[in-house]
C-alpha positions as CSV (number, residue, x, y, z in Angstrom):
1,M,29.8,-3.3,305.2
2,Q,32.9,-1.8,303.4
3,S,33.8,-3.6,300.1
4,T,37.3,-5.0,299.9
5,L,39.5,-6.3,297.1
6,F,40.7,-9.0,299.5
7,P,37.8,-11.0,301.0
8,D,38.4,-13.9,303.5
9,Y,38.5,-16.6,300.8
10,F,41.3,-14.6,299.1
11,L,43.3,-14.3,302.3
12,E,43.0,-18.1,302.8
13,E,44.3,-18.7,299.3
14,L,47.1,-16.2,299.9
15,E,48.1,-18.0,303.1
16,K,48.5,-21.2,301.2
17,T,50.5,-19.7,298.3
18,E,54.2,-20.3,298.4
19,G,57.1,-19.5,296.1
20,F,59.0,-16.5,294.9
21,L,56.7,-13.9,293.3
22,S,53.6,-16.0,293.9
23,Q,51.9,-13.7,296.6
24,P,52.8,-10.3,295.0
25,L,51.5,-11.5,291.6
26,K,48.2,-12.6,293.3
27,I,47.9,-9.1,294.7
28,V,48.6,-7.6,291.3
29,D,45.9,-9.8,289.7
30,K,43.3,-8.5,292.2
31,F,44.6,-5.0,291.8
32,M,44.0,-5.0,288.0
33,D,40.3,-6.0,288.6
34,S,39.7,-2.7,290.5
35,D,38.8,0.7,289.0
36,S,42.4,1.9,289.7
37,G,43.8,-1.1,287.9
38,F,41.6,-0.4,284.9
39,E,43.0,3.2,284.8
40,I,46.5,1.9,285.0
41,L,45.9,-0.4,282.0
42,K,44.6,2.5,280.0
43,M,47.7,4.5,280.8
44,I,49.9,1.7,279.7
45,I,48.0,1.4,276.4
46,S,48.3,5.2,276.0
47,D,52.1,5.0,276.4
48,Q,52.2,2.2,273.8
49,K,50.3,4.3,271.3
50,K,52.4,7.3,271.8
51,H,55.6,5.3,271.3
52,A,54.2,3.6,268.1
53,E,53.2,7.0,266.6
54,T,56.6,8.5,267.4
55,K,58.3,5.6,265.8
56,K,56.3,5.9,262.7
57,L,56.9,9.6,262.4
58,R,60.6,9.1,262.8
59,R,60.6,6.5,260.0
60,C,58.3,8.2,257.6
61,G,58.4,11.9,258.3
62,N,54.9,13.4,258.6
63,E,53.3,10.5,256.7
64,I,51.6,8.0,259.1
65,L,51.5,4.5,257.7
66,S,48.3,2.5,257.8
67,N,50.2,-0.6,258.8
68,S,50.7,-0.6,262.5
69,G,53.5,-3.0,262.5
70,R,54.1,-5.5,265.3
71,S,51.3,-5.5,267.8
72,P,52.3,-4.3,271.3
73,M,52.3,-6.6,274.4
74,P,48.9,-6.7,276.2
75,A,48.7,-4.1,279.0
76,P,48.1,-6.6,281.8
77,V,51.2,-8.6,280.7
78,V,53.3,-5.4,280.8
79,F,52.0,-4.6,284.3
80,I,52.9,-8.2,285.5
81,L,56.4,-8.1,284.0
82,L,56.9,-4.6,285.4
83,V,56.4,-5.9,289.0
84,A,58.5,-9.0,288.3
85,R,61.4,-7.0,287.0
86,G,61.2,-4.8,290.1
87,F,62.4,-7.8,292.1
88,I,65.3,-8.6,289.8
89,S,67.4,-6.0,288.1
90,G,69.6,-8.8,287.0
91,C,67.0,-9.8,284.4
92,Y,68.9,-7.4,282.1
93,G,71.5,-10.2,282.0
94,K,71.2,-13.8,280.8
95,R,71.3,-15.4,284.3
96,G,68.6,-13.1,285.7
97,Y,66.4,-13.5,282.6
98,G,66.7,-17.3,282.9
99,F,65.7,-17.0,286.6
100,L,62.5,-15.1,285.6
101,R,61.7,-17.5,282.7
102,E,61.8,-20.5,285.0
103,N,59.5,-18.9,287.7
104,N,56.3,-20.9,287.9
105,A,54.3,-18.1,289.5
106,L,55.2,-15.7,286.7
107,L,54.4,-18.3,284.0
108,R,51.0,-19.0,285.5
109,A,50.2,-15.2,285.7
110,L,51.2,-14.8,282.0
111,S,49.2,-17.8,280.9
112,K,46.0,-16.3,282.3
113,H,46.4,-13.6,279.6
114,G,47.1,-15.9,276.7
115,I,50.9,-15.8,276.8
116,S,52.0,-19.4,276.0
117,Q,55.6,-18.6,275.1
118,F,57.7,-16.5,277.5
119,P,58.7,-13.2,275.9
120,G,62.3,-12.6,274.8
121,R,64.6,-10.6,277.0
122,S,64.8,-7.6,274.5
123,T,61.0,-7.8,274.1
124,I,60.5,-7.4,277.8
125,H,62.8,-4.5,278.2
126,E,61.6,-2.7,275.1
127,N,57.9,-2.9,276.2
128,L,58.7,-1.8,279.8
129,G,61.1,0.9,278.5
130,L,58.3,2.8,276.7
131,L,56.4,3.3,280.0
132,S,56.7,6.9,281.0
133,Q,57.8,8.1,284.5
134,E,54.4,9.7,284.8
135,T,52.6,6.3,284.4
136,L,54.9,4.7,287.0
137,K,54.2,7.6,289.4
138,E,50.4,7.1,288.9
139,I,50.7,3.4,289.5
140,F,52.5,4.2,292.7
141,C,49.8,6.7,293.8
142,F,47.0,4.2,293.0
143,Q,48.9,1.6,295.0
144,L,49.0,3.9,298.0
145,A,45.3,4.8,297.7
146,M,44.5,1.0,297.7
147,I,46.5,0.6,300.9
148,Q,44.6,3.4,302.5
149,N,41.2,2.1,301.3
150,E,41.9,-1.4,302.5
151,G,42.8,-0.1,306.0
152,L,46.4,-1.4,305.8
153,D,47.9,1.9,306.7
154,D,46.7,5.5,307.5
155,F,50.1,7.1,306.7
156,N,49.9,9.3,309.8
157,T,53.4,8.4,310.8
158,A,56.5,8.2,308.6
159,T,60.3,8.3,308.7
160,I,62.6,9.7,306.0
161,D,66.1,8.7,305.2
162,S,68.6,8.7,302.3
163,T,71.1,6.3,300.9
164,S,73.4,6.0,297.8
165,V,73.7,3.3,295.2
166,A,76.7,2.8,292.8
167,A,76.2,3.8,289.2
168,D,76.6,1.4,286.3
169,S,80.0,2.9,285.5
170,A,83.7,2.2,286.0
171,A,85.5,4.0,288.8
172,P,86.2,7.6,287.7
173,N,89.7,8.4,286.6
174,T,91.0,10.9,284.1
175,A,93.7,8.7,282.8
176,R,91.2,5.9,282.1
177,L,88.9,8.4,280.3
178,V,91.9,9.5,278.1
179,C,92.4,5.9,277.1
180,Y,88.8,5.6,276.2
181,Y,88.8,8.7,273.9
182,V,92.1,7.7,272.1
183,K,90.9,4.1,271.6
184,K,87.6,5.4,270.0
185,I,89.5,7.8,267.8
186,I,91.7,4.9,266.5
187,E,88.5,3.0,265.7
188,V,87.2,5.9,263.6
189,F,90.5,6.1,261.7
190,Q,90.5,2.3,261.2
191,K,86.9,2.4,259.8
192,E,88.0,5.1,257.3
193,A,91.3,3.3,256.4
194,L,93.3,6.4,257.5
195,P,96.9,6.0,258.6
196,K,96.9,5.3,262.4
197,K,100.3,3.9,263.2
198,R,101.4,7.0,265.1
199,L,98.1,7.1,267.0
200,I,98.5,3.4,268.0
201,H,102.0,4.2,269.3
202,H,100.6,7.1,271.4
203,F,97.8,4.9,272.7
204,D,100.3,2.1,273.8
205,K,102.3,4.7,275.8
206,I,99.1,6.2,277.3
207,L,97.8,2.8,278.3
208,N,101.1,2.0,280.1
209,L,101.0,5.4,281.9
210,T,97.4,4.7,282.9
211,L,98.3,1.4,284.4
212,S,101.1,3.0,286.3
213,I,98.8,5.8,287.6
214,L,96.2,3.3,288.8
215,N,98.9,1.2,290.6
216,C,100.8,3.9,292.3
217,G,100.3,2.2,295.7
218,R,100.5,3.9,299.0
219,S,104.1,5.2,299.2
220,K,105.0,8.4,301.0
221,R,105.9,10.1,297.7
222,I,102.6,9.1,296.0
223,K,101.7,12.7,295.1
224,Q,105.1,13.4,293.5
225,K,104.9,10.1,291.6
226,R,101.4,10.8,290.3
227,K,102.3,14.3,289.3
228,K,105.3,13.0,287.3
229,L,103.2,10.3,285.5
230,N,100.4,12.8,284.7
231,R,103.0,15.2,283.3
232,E,104.1,12.5,280.9
233,L,100.4,11.7,280.2
234,L,99.7,15.3,279.3
235,L,102.6,15.3,276.8
236,R,101.1,12.2,275.0
237,V,97.6,13.7,275.0
238,D,99.1,16.9,273.5
239,K,100.7,14.9,270.7
240,V,97.4,13.2,269.9
241,L,95.6,16.5,269.8
242,N,98.2,18.0,267.5
243,F,98.1,14.9,265.3
244,L,94.3,15.4,264.9
245,E,94.6,19.1,264.3
246,H,97.2,18.8,261.6
247,K,96.2,15.5,260.0
248,R,94.3,16.1,256.7
249,I,91.0,14.3,257.0
250,D,89.1,16.0,254.2
251,D,88.1,12.7,252.6
252,I,86.5,11.3,255.8
253,S,82.8,10.6,255.6
254,E,80.3,12.9,257.3
255,N,79.2,10.2,259.8
256,S,82.7,9.5,260.9
257,L,83.4,13.2,261.2
258,D,80.4,13.6,263.4
259,A,81.7,10.8,265.6
260,L,85.2,12.2,265.7
261,Q,84.2,15.7,266.8
262,P,82.9,14.9,270.3
263,L,85.8,12.5,270.9
264,Y,88.3,15.3,270.1
265,E,86.4,17.7,272.4
266,G,86.3,15.1,275.2
267,L,90.0,14.5,274.9
268,N,90.6,18.2,275.0
269,E,88.5,18.5,278.2
270,M,90.6,15.7,279.8
271,Y,93.7,17.6,278.9
272,F,92.5,20.7,280.8
273,Q,91.1,18.6,283.6
274,I,94.4,16.9,284.3
275,T,96.2,20.3,284.0
276,K,93.7,21.9,286.5
277,E,94.1,19.0,289.0
278,F,97.9,18.5,288.9
279,F,99.3,21.8,287.5
280,P,96.9,24.6,288.6
281,E,99.6,27.2,288.0
282,R,99.3,26.6,284.3
283,F,95.5,26.9,284.0
284,D,93.3,29.3,285.9
285,G,90.1,28.9,283.9
286,E,86.9,27.1,284.9
287,I,86.1,23.6,283.6
288,Q,83.2,21.2,284.0
289,R,84.6,18.1,285.5
290,R,83.7,14.9,283.7
291,Y,83.8,11.7,285.8
292,S,82.3,9.1,283.4
293,I,81.6,8.5,279.8
294,S,78.8,6.0,280.2
295,D,76.8,7.9,282.8
296,E,77.7,11.6,283.0
297,Q,74.8,12.4,285.4
298,A,76.3,10.2,288.2
299,S,78.4,11.9,290.8
300,F,80.4,11.3,294.0
301,I,78.1,10.7,297.0
302,K,79.5,11.2,300.5
303,K,77.2,10.5,303.5
304,G,78.6,10.9,307.0
305,S,81.6,8.7,307.8
306,K,80.8,6.1,305.1
307,N,83.0,5.6,302.1
308,S,82.1,7.8,299.1
309,V,80.1,6.2,296.3
310,F,80.1,7.1,292.6
311,G,76.4,6.9,291.8
312,Y,73.1,8.4,292.8
313,K,71.5,9.5,296.1
314,F,67.8,9.1,296.8
315,H,65.4,9.6,299.7
316,I,62.7,7.2,300.9
317,A,59.8,7.8,303.2
318,R,58.6,4.7,305.1
319,S,55.2,4.5,306.9
320,A,54.6,3.0,310.3
321,E,53.3,-0.2,308.7
322,G,56.4,-0.5,306.4
323,F,55.1,0.9,303.1
324,I,57.1,3.3,301.0
325,C,55.1,6.5,300.5
326,S,57.8,8.6,298.8
327,M,60.9,8.2,296.6
328,V,62.9,11.3,295.6
329,L,66.1,11.0,293.5
330,N,68.7,13.7,293.7
331,V,70.9,15.3,291.1
332,K,74.4,15.2,292.5
333,N,74.8,15.3,296.3
334,P,72.8,18.0,298.1
335,S,72.6,17.9,301.9
336,D,69.6,16.1,303.4
337,S,68.4,19.2,305.1
338,K,68.0,21.0,301.7
339,C,65.9,18.0,300.4
340,F,63.5,17.8,303.3
341,E,60.8,20.1,301.9
342,E,60.8,18.3,298.5
343,V,60.4,14.9,300.1
344,V,57.5,16.0,302.4
345,E,55.8,17.7,299.4
346,D,56.1,14.4,297.5
347,I,54.5,12.5,300.4
348,Q,51.6,15.0,300.4
349,Q,51.1,14.6,296.7
350,N,51.2,10.8,296.8
351,I,48.8,10.3,299.7
352,N,46.8,13.5,299.6
353,Q,47.6,14.3,303.2
354,T,50.4,15.4,305.5
355,P,51.8,12.9,308.0
356,K,51.1,14.0,311.6
357,E,54.3,12.5,312.9
358,L,57.7,12.5,311.2
359,S,60.9,10.9,312.5
360,L,64.2,12.0,310.9
361,D,67.9,11.6,311.4
362,S,70.3,14.4,312.3
363,G,71.0,15.1,308.6
364,Y,67.5,16.7,308.1
365,C,67.8,18.7,311.3
366,S,67.4,22.5,311.1
367,K,65.1,25.2,312.7
368,K,63.9,26.1,309.2
369,N,62.8,22.6,308.5
370,R,61.0,22.3,311.8
371,T,59.1,25.6,311.4
372,W,58.2,24.7,307.8
373,A,56.9,21.2,308.8
374,E,54.8,22.7,311.6
375,E,53.2,25.1,309.1
376,Q,52.4,22.1,306.9
377,G,50.5,20.4,309.7
378,V,53.1,18.0,311.2
379,S,52.3,17.9,314.9
380,K,55.3,15.9,316.1
381,L,58.7,16.2,314.4
382,S,61.5,14.1,315.9
383,F,65.2,14.5,315.1
384,S,67.8,12.0,316.2
385,G,71.4,12.5,317.1
386,G,73.2,15.4,318.8
387,K,71.7,18.1,316.5
388,G,68.2,16.9,317.3
389,R,68.9,16.9,321.1
390,L,70.0,20.5,320.9
391,L,66.9,21.5,318.8
392,L,64.3,19.8,320.9
393,S,63.4,20.6,324.5
394,D,63.9,18.1,327.2
395,E,60.2,17.4,327.3
396,E,60.0,16.8,323.6
397,W,63.1,14.7,323.6
398,N,61.7,12.3,326.1
399,E,58.2,12.3,324.6
400,Y,59.5,11.5,321.1
401,K,61.6,8.4,322.1
402,Y,59.1,6.1,320.4
403,L,59.6,8.0,317.1
404,R,63.4,7.6,317.4
405,D,62.9,3.9,318.1
406,F,60.7,3.7,315.0
407,R,63.3,5.4,312.8
408,A,66.0,3.0,314.1
409,I,63.8,0.0,313.2
410,S,63.1,1.5,309.7
411,E,66.8,1.7,308.9
412,G,66.6,-1.9,307.5
413,I,64.5,-0.8,304.5
414,F,67.6,0.0,302.5
415,S,69.2,-3.3,303.3
416,I,66.0,-5.0,302.1
417,L,66.0,-3.1,298.9
418,K,69.7,-3.7,298.2
419,D,69.7,-7.4,299.2
420,S,66.3,-8.7,298.4
421,F,65.5,-6.4,295.5
422,D,68.9,-6.5,293.8
423,L,69.7,-2.8,294.3
424,R,73.4,-3.0,295.2
425,R,74.3,-1.4,291.9
426,F,72.2,0.3,289.2
427,S,71.8,-1.7,286.0
428,V,70.8,1.3,283.9
429,R,72.4,4.7,283.2
430,G,71.2,8.2,283.2
431,F,69.0,10.1,285.7
432,K,65.7,9.3,284.0
433,S,66.4,5.6,283.6
434,V,67.6,5.4,287.2
435,E,64.5,7.2,288.5
436,K,62.3,4.7,286.6
437,L,64.2,1.7,287.9
438,L,63.8,3.0,291.5
439,M,60.1,3.5,291.0
440,E,59.8,-0.1,289.8
441,K,61.6,-1.3,293.0
442,V,59.3,0.8,295.2
443,I,56.2,-0.6,293.5
444,A,57.4,-4.2,293.8
445,F,58.4,-3.6,297.4
446,N,54.9,-2.3,298.3
447,F,53.2,-5.3,296.6
448,E,55.4,-7.6,298.7
449,Q,54.5,-5.6,301.8
450,I,50.8,-5.7,301.1
451,A,51.1,-9.5,300.9
452,R,52.8,-9.5,304.3
453,K,50.2,-7.3,305.9
454,L,47.3,-9.4,304.5
455,R,48.9,-12.5,305.9
456,K,49.2,-10.8,309.3
457,K,45.6,-9.7,309.1
458,R,44.5,-13.3,308.3
459,N,46.5,-14.7,311.3
460,E,45.0,-12.1,313.6
461,K,41.5,-13.1,312.5
462,A,42.3,-16.8,313.0
463,A,43.6,-16.1,316.5
């Protein structure tokens, strides 16, 4: 008889368990008792040690102190909080943190590991933040292996789709970025007690121009109006740049000078960006467009007829039983067809096999992708939409109807992630942080799905 992590008595307990986070955390508790769970805890401890050593070297040079400082959070507690945070990105804020702190299932899970006082918000994020992306990826792969070993899914059938999520950044606008740079420059001058009256005057004018640009409305002469306002904005920016170039700041401290330099360069970039956009005849050089100060790696994402989103695009592969078996985050906005091979290779790496059946939308459709997938061992590859109808023969189109229906049913996974897992907008900034947050969501989603499949298995046995 094959051993299982979830015997009948556990399924009965799971069926009786109610409340938010209760069932996923029960699965996590059993998972940590397995060999895979033991390996995960070792990786968490390893990340904690690396972080502690790096911190000591940064403080003391090459001399390592014997005093280890504050002891790290126990690895099982880190794992539990990792899954809990995957359900609520809002725990970065006061309201979300209070919601987690009052969750009875989470409090019971922490008490089993000797945590009598709920950790502070900064303590939670600091301990989870030191986990590497490699560790999260291994947790994900161990999770998929457990799903296979328990017979919950064979991963022979999968569908791939992409979506976009807004970045944690204001809507991009060159005038708004100009305001930001000038305001920060004034703060540096204020800190150094340098004369800033003229700078403040320029900033007030720039702020008024920015408000006018953002509220141009939808008149017929909108382009001419914006061009006129941006011409005035350029004159003000030019005066600020000249003021910085001719103002004697020899007595400024080195730290403030280091802070002032990137602000000057950024404002200069905005000058050329506005010139390139509204007065191309004046500037024929190449510039790297900057859309955001807080998250420079975010970009505009356009998918089909949907409204463009300033944020990140990622691909998810969903199995026939509803588990996520791949998550690939893109840099900028490449077409789906160009990302197909990367996503399939990620699936192969995660589950150590190639799905026999793949169902895709028309965005992934191409003869090259079909040939490559067949070489990888995919026996049935279905494309939806008009492009798929042209690529597949009549016989294949009719035969793969069930795969197209499966893809249509799977569309709801993004709605679940955005609504039930708080993924309407990213709460972190930068590619690496966004990738880690997405992996947290995927891990949490799969634990929730494991609980659903086990409940279904229990009901089938009872019937």
